N, C-alpha and C positions, 0 to 999 in steps of 0.2 A: 504493500500500500504506500509506503513512504516514497518509493521511486516514482510512482504515479503522481504523488503530490509534488515531487520535485519537478517532474515534467510539466505539470500545470504552472508551477512557479516560474519555470524557465520561460514559458510562453507569456506569462504576465510581465516578466522583465523585458522580453522582446517587444511586446506591444507598447508598454509605457515608454520605452526608449524611442520607438517609432513615433509615438505621439509627441515626444519632446522635439525630435529633429525634423518633423514634417514642415515646420514653419520655414526652415531654410530652403526647402525645395519649392515653397510657394512664394519665395522672396520676390521674384520678378513680376508675377501677376499682381501680387498685393501692392507692391510699390507703384505700379502703373495705375491700378484701379483706384487707389486712394491718394495718388499724387504725393507720395512720401519722399522726404529728403533723407540724406544719410544719417543725420542725427536722430531723426524720428524713427528710422528703422533700427538704430542702435538701442533706442529705448524699448522698442518692441522685443528685441532679442534679450535684453537684460531683465525685462519685467517678469520673466518666468521665475527668477530666483528671489523676488521680493518676499514672498511668503513661503517659498520652498524650504529655505533654511529653517524657518520657525516650525513649520508643520513636520519637517523631517525629525526634529528633536522631540516635539510634543507628541506626535503620532506614534513614533517608535516607543516612547516611554509608556504611553497610554495603552499600547498593545499588550503590555504585561498585565493589565487589569481586565481588558475586555477580550483578550485572545488575539493571537497574530492572524489567525484565519479570518476572523471578523474584520480586522483592520484592513487586510488585503481586499476583502469583499467591498469595503467602503471605498477603497481607492478605485477599484474597477467600476463600481457603480457611479462614482463621481466623474471619472473620465468619460463614461458613456453619456451621462447627462450633458456635460460641457461640450463634447464633440457634436452631439445631436443639436445643440443650440448654435452651431456655427453660422446658420443662416441669419442669425440676429446681428452678425458682424457687418455693420454698414459704414464704418469709418474708423479712424485711428483710436478714439477713446474705447470703443467696443473691442477692437483688436487687442489693445493693451489689457483690458479687463479679462478678455478670454485667456490670455497668456498668464496673467496673475492667478486666476482661478485654477487653471490647469496645473500650474506649479504647486499651488496649495494642496490640491488633492493628490498629486503624485509624490509629495514630500515623504510620507510615511512608508512608501513602497520598499525602499532599500533596507532600512533598519528592521522593518517588520519581517521582510523575507529572510534576512540573515538570522533573526531570532527564531523564526519558524523552523529553519533548518536545524538549529541547535537543539530544538525540542523533539524532533522526530528522527534524527540521525545520531547514532552512537559516536563517541569521540574519535574512534579509530577510522571512521569513514567520512568525517566532516570536511576534510580538506578537499576531496574531489567533489563533494556535494556543493560546497560553497562556490567552487570554481565553475560548476555547471550553471548555477544561478547567475553568477557574474557574467558568464559567457553569453547569456541571453541578450544583454545590452550590446555586446560586441557583434554578435551574429545578426542582431536586429539592425545594426547600422550597415552591415554588409549586404543583407538580402532585401531589406525594405526599400533601399534607395531606388532601384529600377522599377519596383512595383508602384511606389508612390508617385514617381515621376510619370510613369505610364498612365496611371489613373488621373493624374492632374491634367495631362495633355488631352485626354479623351473626355473627361467629365467636369473638369474644373476643380478649383481648390476646395470649395464648400462641400461638394459631394465626396471628395477625398477625405476631408475631416470627418464627415458623417460615416463614411465606410469604416474608419478607425474606431468610431464609437460603436458601430455594429459588431466589430470583431471583439471589442472589450465586453460588450453585453453577452455575446455568445460564450466567451470564456467564463464569464461570471456564472451563467446558467449551468454550464457543464460542471464547474467546480462546486457549486451549491449542491447539485444532485449527487456528485461523488462524495462530498462531505457528509451528506445525510446517509448515504449508503454505507460508508465506512464506519460511521458511528453506530449503525445498527449491528455491525459485525464485531464491534469492540466495546468493552465496558470502559468508557472514558470518564474519569473523575476530574472535575474542574472546580477549583476554588479561587476566588479572587485574591490576587496578591495584596498584601498589606501596603499601606502608604509608606513611601520612602522617607526615612529620617536621615538627617545629616550624620548622626552617630553611626549609621550603617554605611553610608556612601563616602563620608569624609576620608577615612583611612584608605579606601580603595583609590580615590582620586589623587591622594597624595603619594601613592605608591609609584616609584619610578617606572614600574612595568606598565602603568596606565599611560602616563603622559609621553613616555618614550615610544610606546606602541602607536599612539596617536600621531606622533611626529613622523614615524616611519611610514605610516599609511598616507599622511599628508604629503610627504615627498613624492610618493607615487601619483597622488592626485595632481601635483604640479606638472608632472610629465604628461599625464592624461589630457589636461586642458591645453598644454603646449602643443601636443600632437593634433588636437582638434582645431585649434584656432590659428596656430603659427606654422605648423609643419607644411601645410599646403603652400604658404608664401615662401618658406625656406626652400622647398623642393623646386618651385617654379622660378623664383627670382635669383636664388644663389646657386643651386645645382643645375638650373637651366633645363628642367624637364618640361615637357608639354603638359597641358592640363590633363589629358587622358593618361599620359605616363604617370603623372602624379597620383591620379585616382587609383590606377592599378598598383602602384607602389604602396600606397596606404592600405588598400584592401589586402594585398599580399602580406605585408608585415602583420596585419591584424590576424590573418589566418594562421601564420606560422607562430605568432606569439601565443595564440590560444592553445596550440599543440604543446608548446613549452610549458604553459601554465598547468595544463592537465598532467603532463609528465612530472613536473616538480611537485605538484600537489599529491599525486599518487605515491611518489617517493616519500614525502612527508608522512602520509598515512601509514606506510609500511614501517617507517622508523618508529612511529608512535605505537603500533601494534607490538613491536619487539621491546621497546623501552618503557612505555607508558609515561614518557617524559615530555612535557610541553617545551621545555627548554631545548632539548635535543631535536625534537621533531618539528617544532614550529619556529622557535626563535632562531636557532642555528641555521635552519634551512632558509628562513627569510633573510637573515643577516648576510649569509654567504652569497645567496642569489643576488641580493641587492648590490653587494660590492662588485660582483661580476657584471651586472647590468650597468652599474655606474661607470665602470672601466670601459665597457663597450661604447657607452654614450660619449665618453671622453675621447674616443678614437675618431669620431665623426669629423671634427674640424681638421684632423690631420690627414684625412683621406682625399682631400681635394675634391674633384668632380667624378671620382670613381663610383659610379652609380651602383655597381654590383656590390662593392664592399660596404658602401653606406647602407644598402638594403640589408645586408647581413648584420651590420652593427645595430641597426634599428630593431631588427627581429630579436636579437639577443637582449638588447636593452629593454624592450617592451616585455618580452616573456619573463625575463629574470626579475623584473621589478613589479610587474602586474601581479605576481603571485602574492605580494604583500596584502592585496585586497582579501585574499583567503586566509592567510596566516594571522593577520592582525585581528580579524574578527574572532578567531578562535581564542587568541590570547586574552582579548577583552572579555569575552564571555567566561573564560576560566576564572577571571578575577572576581566575578560576581554572577555565577551561573543561574541563580534564582531570579535575577532581573536582567535577562539577556536583552530584552528590548531596550532598556535604559542604557546598557553598555554599548550596544550597537548604535544607538542614537547619538551618544557622545562621540563615537568614532566618526559617524556621518557628519556631525557638526564641524569637526576639525577638517574633514575633507572638503566640505562645502565652502567654508571660510577660505581655505587655500585656493579653491577654484575661482573665488572672487578676486583675491589678491594677485595671484600669479599672472594673469593677462596684463594687469597694470604694470607690474614690475618688468615683465618682458618688453612691453611697449616702451618703457623708459630706457631700458638697456639698448634696444634697437635704435631709438632716437638719439641717444648719447653718441653713438658711433657715426652719426651723420650720414654722409653719402656712402660710407663703407658698410653696406648692408651685411656682408658676410661677417665682419668683425662684431657687429651688434648681435647677430644670432649666435656667434661663438661665445660671447659674454653670457647670453641666456642659457646656453648649453652647459657651460662650466658652473653656473650657479646651481643647476640641477645636479650635476656631478658632485659638487660639494655637499649638497643636502643629502644625497644618497650615501656617500661615504661616511659623513658625520653621524647620521641617524643609525646606519647599520652597525657601525663600530660601538656606539653607545648601547644599542640593543644587545649586542653580543656580550658586552661587559657587565651590564647592570640588570637586564630583564630576566627575572627568575620567577615565572608564574607558578611553578610547582610548590613554592614555599608559602603561597597565600593560603591563609586559613579561611575555609568556606564557612559562611554563616547561612542560616535558614530564615528567610523572611516569610515564606509561605510553604505549606505542606504539599500543595499541588499547584500546577499552573495551567492557565488556559492555553490550548493549542489553537 
């Protein structure tokens, strides 16, 4: 049953990512239809995150009380309603409101999904399970692009938005039916978790394992947003790829990096089965992989315009560091397993704040270099390399999640 649940969660991740990125494919028709300028379109793009950061933390924490499955149902229902209302978008104010509301309802998805996995999968198989969930977003970005563009060219952006709402509704119905069926086959005891107290969470938040794990995950988020916003410019303007070559390069590195993430996660799970040690199986694997990924990233400015070797370096850098998204979640949950939703929400909060700051810092570094665009991008790359090496070494030295004393806040938890 849990693998079917993971499959449903994978599709939920894929769908919500497609909902998030569809606005980019609709950029040209929306800009023309509503006569938007560059700054107005920038506001549309950033408006998604206005409430996303807040609801990501609140929703993930609240899932400990109402159950992660219910929270995911709320996300899918909210996405369905908002996408079905796309025909109400008649100008810039409604377009911004649409993006703000979509970000608000999607916020709890990632922390709730990660918490859901921690409650249905045993510790020795969580690495691969978390990687499958995270892969939903990556695969969603790869396969949804041609589908969404094709729908938009044939039916228009409004009907495409509504189609995404229909897919969300279909998944919601399937999952509700499966959830009811599975609960009739199992005796599921659920008790609401007690209210969090500072005396419970204070020692956890002050533990170096907590904030160093967040820092390691945040460094990966820095690379993720750099690849999404700046890598296309770097590959076309500095490496001199055509737009189509750039698209193939990004898609190719995405596929290869996913394979590496699955491989490293499986190795981590095997180590845990043998040692039962989070430090050896999660911290060491994440730290060593991040150092390798950081060094691969550091090689890129030294490779000139060698497209093949830059492709290899990007694949290694992405695969070896993206695995932190899986390892960090497990370490955070280990620190307070009875409140997995709260711990994944804190992790998501650090990642989201990083994704707000990183583009600004990168833009400043590129601008400081002036006409030497390659130098500006090299500055931004070495900032990420420094973050990877620093956070990885600190994690290897000081993060010891196995020594954390577990407390009990609730006798049972909502799934």
